[in-house]
The first five atom37 places (N, CA, C, CB, O) and aatype in JSON, in Angstrom:
{
  "aatype": [12, 7, 11, 9, 9, 15, 16, 9, 9, 7, 3, 13, 7, 6, 11, 11, 1, 18, 1, 5, 16, 6, 11, 1, 0, 11, 0, 10, 14, 14, 6, 18, 0, 6, 0, 18, 11, 3, 9, 11, 8, 18, 19, 17, 2, 16, 15, 7, 9, 10, 16, 9, 3, 14, 10, 19, 15, 10, 9, 3, 12, 10, 6, 6, 0, 0, 0, 3, 3, 1, 1, 19, 19, 3, 9, 16, 7, 14, 3, 19, 0, 0, 13, 0, 3, 3, 10, 19, 1, 7, 6, 1, 15, 18, 11, 3, 5, 5, 1, 11, 11, 10, 2, 6, 11, 10, 2, 11, 3, 7, 2],
  "atom_mask": [
    [1, 1, 1, 1, 1],
    [1, 1, 1, 0, 1],
    [1, 1, 1, 1, 1],
    [1, 1, 1, 1, 1],
    [1, 1, 1, 1, 1],
    [1, 1, 1, 1, 1],
    [1, 1, 1, 1, 1],
    [1, 1, 1, 1, 1],
    [1, 1, 1, 1, 1],
    [1, 1, 1, 0, 1],
    [1, 1, 1, 1, 1],
    [1, 1, 1, 1, 1],
    [1, 1, 1, 0, 1],
    [1, 1, 1, 1, 1],
    [1, 1, 1, 1, 1],
    [1, 1, 1, 1, 1],
    [1, 1, 1, 1, 1],
    [1, 1, 1, 1, 1],
    [1, 1, 1, 1, 1],
    [1, 1, 1, 1, 1],
    [1, 1, 1, 1, 1],
    [1, 1, 1, 1, 1],
    [1, 1, 1, 1, 1],
    [1, 1, 1, 1, 1],
    [1, 1, 1, 1, 1],
    [1, 1, 1, 1, 1],
    [1, 1, 1, 1, 1],
    [1, 1, 1, 1, 1],
    [1, 1, 1, 1, 1],
    [1, 1, 1, 1, 1],
    [1, 1, 1, 1, 1],
    [1, 1, 1, 1, 1],
    [1, 1, 1, 1, 1],
    [1, 1, 1, 1, 1],
    [1, 1, 1, 1, 1],
    [1, 1, 1, 1, 1],
    [1, 1, 1, 1, 1],
    [1, 1, 1, 1, 1],
    [1, 1, 1, 1, 1],
    [1, 1, 1, 1, 1],
    [1, 1, 1, 1, 1],
    [1, 1, 1, 1, 1],
    [1, 1, 1, 1, 1],
    [1, 1, 1, 1, 1],
    [1, 1, 1, 1, 1],
    [1, 1, 1, 1, 1],
    [1, 1, 1, 1, 1],
    [1, 1, 1, 0, 1],
    [1, 1, 1, 1, 1],
    [1, 1, 1, 1, 1],
    [1, 1, 1, 1, 1],
    [1, 1, 1, 1, 1],
    [1, 1, 1, 1, 1],
    [1, 1, 1, 1, 1],
    [1, 1, 1, 1, 1],
    [1, 1, 1, 1, 1],
    [1, 1, 1, 1, 1],
    [1, 1, 1, 1, 1],
    [1, 1, 1, 1, 1],
    [1, 1, 1, 1, 1],
    [1, 1, 1, 1, 1],
    [1, 1, 1, 1, 1],
    [1, 1, 1, 1, 1],
    [1, 1, 1, 1, 1],
    [1, 1, 1, 1, 1],
    [1, 1, 1, 1, 1],
    [1, 1, 1, 1, 1],
    [1, 1, 1, 1, 1],
    [1, 1, 1, 1, 1],
    [1, 1, 1, 1, 1],
    [1, 1, 1, 1, 1],
    [1, 1, 1, 1, 1],
    [1, 1, 1, 1, 1],
    [1, 1, 1, 1, 1],
    [1, 1, 1, 1, 1],
    [1, 1, 1, 1, 1],
    [1, 1, 1, 0, 1],
    [1, 1, 1, 1, 1],
    [1, 1, 1, 1, 1],
    [1, 1, 1, 1, 1],
    [1, 1, 1, 1, 1],
    [1, 1, 1, 1, 1],
    [1, 1, 1, 1, 1],
    [1, 1, 1, 1, 1],
    [1, 1, 1, 1, 1],
    [1, 1, 1, 1, 1],
    [1, 1, 1, 1, 1],
    [1, 1, 1, 1, 1],
    [1, 1, 1, 1, 1],
    [1, 1, 1, 0, 1],
    [1, 1, 1, 1, 1],
    [1, 1, 1, 1, 1],
    [1, 1, 1, 1, 1],
    [1, 1, 1, 1, 1],
    [1, 1, 1, 1, 1],
    [1, 1, 1, 1, 1],
    [1, 1, 1, 1, 1],
    [1, 1, 1, 1, 1],
    [1, 1, 1, 1, 1],
    [1, 1, 1, 1, 1],
    [1, 1, 1, 1, 1],
    [1, 1, 1, 1, 1],
    [1, 1, 1, 1, 1],
    [1, 1, 1, 1, 1],
    [1, 1, 1, 1, 1],
    [1, 1, 1, 1, 1],
    [1, 1, 1, 1, 1],
    [1, 1, 1, 1, 1],
    [1, 1, 1, 1, 1],
    [1, 1, 1, 0, 1],
    [1, 1, 1, 1, 1]
  ],
  "atom_positions": [
    [[-19.66, 15.86, 3.58], [-20.29, 16.27, 2.44], [-19.05, 17.09, 1.79], [-21.72, 17.12, 2.74], [-18.49, 16.76, 0.74]],
    [[-18.74, 18.12, 2.5], [-17.51, 18.89, 2.08], [-16.55, 18.24, 1.33], [0.0, 0.0, 0.0], [-16.01, 18.64, 0.3]],
    [[-16.3, 16.75, 2.17], [-15.1, 16.39, 1.44], [-15.32, 15.92, 0.32], [-14.34, 15.55, 2.0], [-14.41, 15.98, -0.52]],
    [[-16.58, 15.33, 0.0], [-16.87, 14.29, -1.15], [-17.17, 15.64, -2.48], [-18.59, 13.0, -0.67], [-17.16, 15.22, -3.64]],
    [[-17.37, 16.9, -2.3], [-17.32, 17.92, -3.34], [-16.2, 18.17, -3.94], [-17.69, 19.03, -2.95], [-15.91, 18.18, -5.13]],
    [[-15.19, 18.5, -2.36], [-13.3, 18.77, -2.6], [-12.87, 17.87, -3.3], [-12.22, 18.7, -1.3], [-12.07, 18.22, -4.17]],
    [[-13.23, 16.3, -3.22], [-12.34, 15.18, -3.96], [-12.84, 15.26, -5.87], [-12.84, 13.28, -3.06], [-12.29, 15.23, -6.97]],
    [[-14.22, 15.39, -5.27], [-15.19, 15.4, -6.93], [-14.89, 16.53, -7.6], [-16.99, 15.46, -6.88], [-14.73, 16.17, -8.76]],
    [[-14.7, 17.78, -7.52], [-14.29, 19.18, -8.22], [-12.94, 19.71, -7.69], [-15.43, 20.37, -7.93], [-12.47, 20.7, -8.25]],
    [[-12.48, 19.32, -6.99], [-11.19, 19.76, -6.69], [-11.26, 21.23, -5.35], [0.0, 0.0, 0.0], [-12.35, 21.53, -4.85]],
    [[-10.38, 21.74, -5.07], [-10.61, 22.9, -4.15], [-10.24, 23.97, -5.23], [-9.65, 22.93, -2.65], [-9.25, 23.99, -5.96]],
    [[-11.25, 24.83, -5.15], [-11.74, 26.04, -5.63], [-10.83, 26.86, -5.2], [-13.03, 26.42, -5.26], [-10.73, 27.57, -6.2]],
    [[-9.79, 27.46, -4.13], [-8.66, 28.17, -3.88], [-7.64, 27.95, -4.87], [0.0, 0.0, 0.0], [-7.16, 28.82, -5.59]],
    [[-7.31, 26.62, -4.88], [-6.41, 26.55, -5.83], [-6.56, 26.52, -7.33], [-5.86, 25.65, -5.54], [-5.64, 26.8, -8.1]],
    [[-7.75, 26.18, -7.71], [-7.9, 26.75, -9.02], [-7.87, 27.84, -9.13], [-8.81, 26.51, -9.6], [-7.28, 28.21, -10.15]],
    [[-8.32, 28.74, -8.4], [-8.47, 30.16, -8.66], [-7.15, 30.66, -9.22], [-8.87, 30.94, -7.36], [-6.98, 31.13, -10.34]],
    [[-5.94, 30.43, -7.92], [-4.58, 31.01, -8.2], [-3.9, 30.23, -9.13], [-3.73, 31.14, -7.02], [-2.72, 30.46, -9.39]],
    [[-4.82, 28.95, -9.9], [-3.8, 28.46, -10.78], [-4.18, 29.3, -12.2], [-3.85, 26.68, -10.9], [-3.45, 29.84, -13.03]],
    [[-5.52, 29.18, -12.12], [-6.23, 30.46, -13.16], [-5.07, 32.2, -13.25], [-8.24, 30.99, -12.11], [-4.32, 32.51, -14.18]],
    [[-5.31, 32.88, -12.15], [-4.26, 33.85, -11.83], [-2.98, 33.64, -12.52], [-4.0, 33.85, -10.42], [-2.85, 34.37, -13.5]],
    [[-2.1, 32.92, -12.32], [-1.21, 32.09, -12.31], [-1.1, 32.35, -14.23], [-1.7, 30.48, -11.46], [-0.43, 32.97, -15.05]],
    [[-2.07, 31.55, -14.16], [-2.23, 31.49, -16.02], [-1.9, 32.94, -16.82], [-4.11, 31.11, -16.53], [-1.16, 33.35, -17.71]],
    [[-3.18, 33.54, -15.68], [-3.28, 34.98, -16.59], [-1.73, 35.75, -16.42], [-4.74, 36.18, -15.87], [-1.44, 36.28, -17.49]],
    [[-0.73, 35.96, -15.45], [0.22, 36.14, -15.34], [1.41, 35.7, -16.4], [0.21, 35.83, -14.34], [2.44, 36.27, -16.76]],
    [[0.78, 34.35, -16.77], [2.3, 34.43, -17.77], [1.98, 34.43, -19.19], [3.4, 33.03, -17.59], [2.82, 34.32, -20.08]],
    [[0.43, 34.6, -19.41], [0.28, 35.05, -20.91], [0.73, 36.39, -20.46], [-1.34, 34.93, -21.77], [1.27, 36.93, -21.42]],
    [[0.74, 37.1, -19.49], [1.45, 38.58, -19.68], [2.65, 38.88, -19.89], [1.34, 39.31, -18.76], [3.14, 40.01, -19.92]],
    [[3.36, 37.51, -20.09], [4.88, 38.18, -20.05], [5.2, 38.0, -21.16], [5.99, 37.68, -19.15], [4.41, 37.47, -21.94]],
    [[6.42, 38.38, -21.54], [7.16, 38.61, -22.86], [6.91, 37.56, -23.65], [8.63, 38.78, -22.77], [6.4, 36.69, -22.94]],
    [[7.0, 37.19, -24.76], [6.94, 36.23, -25.33], [8.29, 34.7, -24.94], [6.9, 36.94, -26.67], [7.83, 33.56, -24.93]],
    [[9.6, 34.85, -24.71], [10.35, 34.34, -24.38], [9.99, 33.9, -22.87], [11.34, 35.02, -24.71], [10.16, 32.72, -22.56]],
    [[9.55, 34.72, -22.04], [9.52, 34.15, -20.75], [8.17, 33.27, -20.38], [9.69, 35.32, -19.79], [7.97, 32.62, -19.36]],
    [[7.13, 33.49, -21.74], [5.98, 33.02, -21.58], [5.94, 31.49, -21.85], [5.13, 33.75, -22.36], [5.31, 30.56, -21.35]],
    [[7.02, 31.65, -23.01], [7.35, 30.08, -23.58], [8.14, 29.85, -22.64], [8.04, 29.76, -25.09], [7.62, 28.83, -22.17]],
    [[9.44, 30.15, -21.75], [10.27, 29.31, -21.01], [8.58, 28.67, -20.12], [11.81, 30.34, -19.94], [8.26, 27.49, -20.24]],
    [[7.83, 29.52, -19.42], [7.11, 29.19, -18.49], [6.05, 27.79, -18.59], [6.49, 30.37, -18.28], [5.62, 26.88, -17.89]],
    [[5.98, 28.26, -19.83], [5.07, 27.05, -20.66], [5.55, 25.67, -20.79], [4.87, 27.41, -22.14], [4.91, 24.62, -20.69]],
    [[7.01, 25.91, -21.06], [8.24, 24.95, -21.55], [8.05, 23.92, -19.89], [10.26, 26.1, -21.87], [7.83, 22.71, -19.8]],
    [[8.26, 25.04, -18.65], [8.97, 24.15, -17.68], [7.77, 23.73, -16.67], [10.31, 24.98, -16.88], [8.05, 23.05, -15.68]],
    [[6.42, 24.15, -16.95], [5.41, 23.72, -16.39], [4.54, 22.12, -17.09], [4.61, 25.03, -16.42], [3.81, 21.25, -16.6]],
    [[5.29, 22.46, -18.83], [4.5, 20.95, -19.25], [5.62, 19.95, -18.54], [4.31, 20.59, -21.3], [5.37, 18.75, -18.48]],
    [[6.85, 20.48, -18.02], [8.4, 19.56, -17.54], [7.57, 18.95, -16.38], [10.17, 20.65, -16.9], [7.05, 17.83, -16.34]],
    [[7.57, 20.1, -15.28], [6.93, 19.57, -14.15], [5.73, 19.27, -13.99], [7.07, 20.15, -13.34], [5.62, 18.89, -12.82]],
    [[4.38, 19.21, -14.72], [3.68, 18.19, -14.48], [3.7, 16.82, -14.9], [2.82, 18.51, -14.68], [3.09, 15.89, -14.37]],
    [[4.58, 16.77, -16.04], [4.79, 15.11, -16.45], [5.95, 14.5, -15.85], [5.01, 14.85, -18.05], [6.42, 13.47, -16.33]],
    [[6.39, 15.0, -14.95], [7.21, 14.54, -14.22], [7.53, 14.3, -12.29], [7.91, 15.21, -14.81], [7.99, 13.38, -11.61]],
    [[7.06, 15.48, -12.07], [7.05, 15.71, -10.62], [5.78, 15.07, -9.92], [7.1, 17.25, -10.34], [5.72, 14.44, -8.87]],
    [[4.73, 15.42, -10.85], [3.11, 14.72, -9.88], [3.27, 15.59, -9.0], [0.0, 0.0, 0.0], [2.96, 14.98, -7.97]],
    [[3.62, 16.84, -8.63], [3.0, 17.69, -7.43], [1.64, 18.12, -7.39], [3.66, 18.88, -7.3], [0.94, 18.25, -8.4]],
    [[1.22, 18.36, -6.13], [-0.23, 18.43, -5.96], [-0.77, 20.09, -5.56], [-0.62, 17.29, -4.7], [-1.92, 20.47, -5.37]],
    [[0.53, 20.87, -5.52], [-0.04, 22.48, -5.3], [0.63, 23.24, -6.48], [0.48, 23.28, -3.66], [1.57, 22.57, -6.91]],
    [[0.52, 24.04, -6.93], [1.14, 25.07, -7.96], [1.82, 26.13, -7.4], [0.15, 25.7, -8.81], [2.04, 27.1, -8.13]],
    [[2.46, 26.14, -5.51], [3.38, 26.98, -5.61], [4.45, 27.02, -5.92], [3.48, 27.33, -5.0], [4.98, 28.1, -5.68]],
    [[4.97, 26.38, -6.32], [6.39, 25.98, -7.46], [6.13, 26.95, -8.89], [6.36, 23.87, -8.09], [6.99, 27.76, -9.25]],
    [[5.0, 26.8, -9.56], [4.66, 27.57, -10.45], [4.73, 29.22, -10.38], [3.54, 27.14, -10.62], [5.56, 30.01, -10.84]],
    [[3.47, 29.42, -9.59], [3.99, 30.51, -9.09], [5.46, 31.13, -8.55], [3.33, 30.53, -8.36], [5.81, 32.24, -8.95]],
    [[6.27, 30.39, -7.68], [7.56, 30.89, -8.11], [7.83, 31.23, -9.44], [8.44, 30.06, -7.8], [7.84, 32.38, -9.87]],
    [[8.04, 30.25, -10.06], [8.63, 30.23, -11.63], [8.14, 31.66, -11.94], [7.91, 28.89, -12.83], [9.01, 32.48, -12.27]],
    [[6.99, 32.01, -11.88], [6.07, 33.21, -12.28], [7.01, 34.3, -11.6], [4.3, 33.15, -11.63], [7.93, 34.8, -12.25]],
    [[6.74, 34.72, -10.09], [7.55, 35.87, -9.82], [9.11, 35.83, -10.53], [7.63, 35.96, -8.24], [9.53, 36.84, -11.1]],
    [[9.88, 34.64, -10.45], [11.24, 34.83, -11.01], [11.35, 35.33, -12.26], [11.94, 33.71, -11.04], [12.15, 36.24, -12.43]],
    [[10.6, 34.87, -13.35], [10.47, 35.12, -14.86], [10.04, 36.56, -15.0], [9.38, 34.11, -15.6], [10.37, 37.21, -16.0]],
    [[9.18, 37.17, -13.87], [8.9, 38.84, -14.18], [9.57, 39.35, -13.84], [7.96, 39.57, -13.81], [9.77, 40.5, -14.22]],
    [[10.5, 38.56, -12.67], [11.51, 39.92, -12.37], [12.72, 39.55, -12.92], [11.79, 40.36, -10.72], [13.77, 40.04, -12.5]],
    [[12.69, 38.71, -13.82], [14.05, 38.49, -14.8], [13.55, 39.25, -16.06], [14.5, 36.67, -15.21], [14.41, 39.75, -16.8]],
    [[12.29, 39.38, -16.35], [12.02, 40.47, -17.42], [11.61, 41.71, -17.26], [11.2, 40.15, -18.18], [11.35, 42.51, -18.16]],
    [[11.53, 41.92, -15.9], [11.71, 43.4, -15.91], [13.24, 43.79, -15.31], [10.46, 44.1, -14.96], [13.43, 44.87, -14.76]],
    [[13.94, 43.14, -15.43], [15.63, 43.37, -15.2], [16.19, 43.3, -16.76], [16.49, 41.94, -14.09], [17.25, 43.77, -17.18]],
    [[15.12, 42.53, -17.52], [15.98, 42.35, -19.16], [16.88, 41.47, -18.84], [16.87, 43.74, -19.92], [18.01, 41.67, -19.29]],
    [[16.64, 40.13, -17.9], [17.62, 39.44, -18.09], [17.37, 37.62, -19.03], [18.14, 39.47, -16.54], [16.33, 37.02, -18.73]],
    [[17.81, 37.3, -19.51], [17.36, 36.14, -20.45], [16.8, 35.17, -19.09], [18.86, 35.33, -21.59], [16.93, 35.38, -17.89]],
    [[16.27, 34.28, -19.66], [15.38, 32.84, -18.99], [16.85, 32.02, -18.5], [14.17, 31.64, -20.55], [17.14, 31.7, -17.34]],
    [[17.67, 31.77, -19.76], [18.9, 30.99, -19.02], [20.2, 31.79, -17.76], [19.81, 30.47, -20.45], [21.17, 31.29, -17.18]],
    [[19.66, 33.07, -17.75], [20.24, 33.36, -16.66], [19.61, 33.11, -15.33], [20.53, 34.5, -16.78], [20.48, 33.03, -14.46]],
    [[18.57, 32.99, -14.93], [17.8, 32.31, -13.44], [17.65, 31.3, -13.58], [16.5, 32.68, -12.9], [17.84, 30.76, -12.5]],
    [[17.25, 30.18, -14.73], [17.88, 28.97, -14.98], [19.27, 27.72, -14.64], [17.9, 29.28, -15.83], [19.42, 26.57, -14.23]],
    [[20.01, 28.82, -15.12], [21.49, 27.72, -15.77], [21.02, 27.28, -16.96], [0.0, 0.0, 0.0], [19.91, 27.58, -17.4]],
    [[21.83, 26.56, -17.53], [21.91, 25.98, -19.04], [21.28, 24.6, -18.69], [23.62, 25.86, -19.82], [20.95, 24.0, -19.71]],
    [[21.03, 23.91, -17.53], [20.31, 22.72, -17.43], [18.85, 23.1, -16.68], [21.23, 21.6, -16.59], [18.55, 23.05, -15.49]],
    [[18.24, 23.42, -17.57], [16.58, 23.9, -17.15], [16.16, 23.15, -16.26], [15.42, 23.81, -18.23], [15.83, 23.45, -15.11]],
    [[16.18, 21.51, -17.1], [15.19, 20.42, -16.16], [15.87, 20.2, -14.59], [15.13, 18.66, -17.03], [15.19, 19.94, -13.6]],
    [[17.1, 20.33, -14.59], [17.27, 20.44, -13.15], [16.88, 21.36, -12.07], [18.27, 20.43, -13.03], [16.61, 21.08, -10.9]],
    [[16.92, 22.85, -12.82], [16.3, 24.12, -12.31], [14.71, 23.67, -12.12], [16.54, 25.48, -13.45], [14.02, 24.08, -11.18]],
    [[14.2, 22.7, -13.23], [12.62, 22.78, -12.95], [12.67, 21.64, -11.3], [11.43, 21.92, -14.74], [12.18, 21.91, -10.2]],
    [[13.23, 20.76, -11.6], [13.45, 19.56, -10.44], [13.51, 20.15, -9.23], [14.79, 18.66, -10.56], [12.84, 19.87, -8.24]],
    [[14.64, 21.29, -9.39], [15.03, 21.79, -7.78], [13.81, 22.42, -7.07], [16.28, 23.03, -7.75], [13.67, 22.46, -5.85]],
    [[12.86, 22.94, -8.07], [11.94, 24.21, -8.0], [10.51, 23.5, -7.28], [11.62, 24.97, -9.79], [9.61, 24.11, -6.71]],
    [[10.63, 22.11, -7.48], [9.38, 20.91, -7.19], [10.3, 20.44, -5.88], [9.0, 19.36, -8.73], [9.47, 20.15, -5.02]],
    [[11.25, 20.29, -5.48], [11.84, 19.43, -4.39], [11.22, 19.96, -3.23], [13.42, 19.43, -4.28], [11.02, 21.17, -3.06]],
    [[10.85, 18.87, -2.25], [10.6, 18.8, -1.18], [9.13, 19.58, -1.43], [0.0, 0.0, 0.0], [9.02, 20.58, -0.71]],
    [[7.93, 19.3, -2.37], [6.46, 19.34, -2.59], [5.89, 18.31, -2.45], [6.07, 19.73, -3.68], [6.37, 17.49, -3.24]],
    [[5.18, 17.92, -1.93], [4.32, 17.11, -2.25], [3.46, 16.11, -3.64], [3.83, 17.73, -1.78], [2.84, 16.59, -4.59]],
    [[3.56, 15.5, -3.52], [3.61, 14.78, -4.89], [2.49, 13.64, -4.85], [5.18, 14.09, -5.19], [2.57, 13.11, -3.73]],
    [[1.47, 13.04, -5.6], [0.91, 12.57, -5.71], [1.37, 10.98, -5.74], [0.43, 13.2, -6.4], [0.68, 10.04, -5.35]],
    [[2.52, 10.92, -6.23], [3.21, 9.54, -5.48], [3.49, 9.22, -3.91], [4.56, 9.45, -6.0], [3.47, 8.08, -3.42]],
    [[3.72, 10.26, -3.3], [3.66, 10.48, -1.95], [2.42, 10.77, -1.14], [4.42, 11.39, -1.76], [2.46, 10.85, 0.08]],
    [[1.21, 10.95, -1.91], [0.05, 10.62, -1.31], [-0.48, 9.35, -1.36], [-0.78, 11.35, -1.7], [-1.2, 8.91, -0.47]],
    [[-0.11, 8.62, -2.5], [-0.63, 6.99, -2.95], [0.48, 6.31, -1.65], [-0.1, 6.34, -5.17], [-0.12, 5.83, -0.69]],
    [[1.79, 6.27, -1.59], [2.43, 5.74, -0.62], [1.97, 5.85, 0.61], [3.48, 6.1, -0.64], [1.95, 4.85, 1.33]],
    [[1.56, 7.0, 1.05], [0.71, 7.27, 2.18], [-0.33, 6.44, 2.97], [0.13, 8.16, 1.82], [-0.52, 6.06, 4.13]],
    [[-1.0, 6.35, 1.55], [-2.15, 5.21, 1.9], [-2.3, 4.2, 1.93], [-2.92, 5.12, 1.51], [-3.16, 3.6, 2.57]],
    [[-1.24, 3.61, 1.01], [-0.8, 2.0, 0.83], [-0.6, 1.75, 2.5], [0.94, 1.67, -0.3], [-1.39, 1.07, 3.14]],
    [[0.55, 2.39, 3.08], [1.4, 2.2, 4.26], [0.15, 2.51, 5.28], [2.88, 3.29, 4.36], [0.27, 1.88, 6.33]],
    [[-0.77, 3.16, 5.23], [-1.71, 3.28, 6.3], [-3.17, 2.37, 6.33], [-2.03, 4.74, 6.31], [-3.99, 2.11, 7.21]],
    [[-3.02, 1.99, 4.66], [-4.45, 0.95, 5.01], [-3.6, -0.12, 5.13], [-5.87, 0.68, 3.74], [-4.25, -0.8, 5.93]],
    [[-2.28, -0.98, 4.84], [-1.85, -2.08, 5.16], [-1.43, -2.23, 7.24], [-0.51, -2.18, 3.98], [-1.77, -2.97, 8.17]],
    [[-0.72, -1.29, 7.09], [-0.41, -0.57, 8.91], [-1.57, -0.85, 9.66], [-0.24, 1.37, 9.09], [-1.5, -1.27, 10.82]],
    [[-2.85, -0.62, 8.96], [-4.44, -0.72, 10.04], [-4.68, -1.58, 9.66], [-5.79, 0.2, 10.08], [-5.61, -1.94, 10.39]],
    [[-4.5, -2.49, 8.8], [-5.5, -3.82, 8.64], [-4.44, -4.88, 9.54], [-5.85, -4.44, 6.62], [-4.73, -6.07, 9.62]],
    [[-3.12, -4.28, 10.25], [-2.39, -5.71, 10.62], [-1.65, -6.65, 9.9], [0.0, 0.0, 0.0], [-1.05, -7.64, 10.32]],
    [[-1.81, -6.06, 8.34], [-1.14, -7.28, 7.5], [0.61, -6.95, 8.05], [-1.47, -7.09, 5.36], [1.53, -7.66, 7.65]]
  ]
}
């Protein structure tokens, strides 16, 4: 029953972490909040990650940069997309999850 509920509505702990992360993002100065929003949009659209851990790391970096009065590109470098790609490298993705399901199904069936 727990697995069914988790499948339907998701992991409550992860949702809580997401809400906390979004709250932290809104508290950032405008330049940093906008950068977070743009990088998050890119990550969601390109990576298919299954966790928000990279976004939490991003918030940590942006908060530190804001406190040190450093520009966003000082931490990302000029190729912000490459920075975002590196941020999610090694994280499990939806694609990985689907690949695993397919392999398990076909190997179990003896095909």
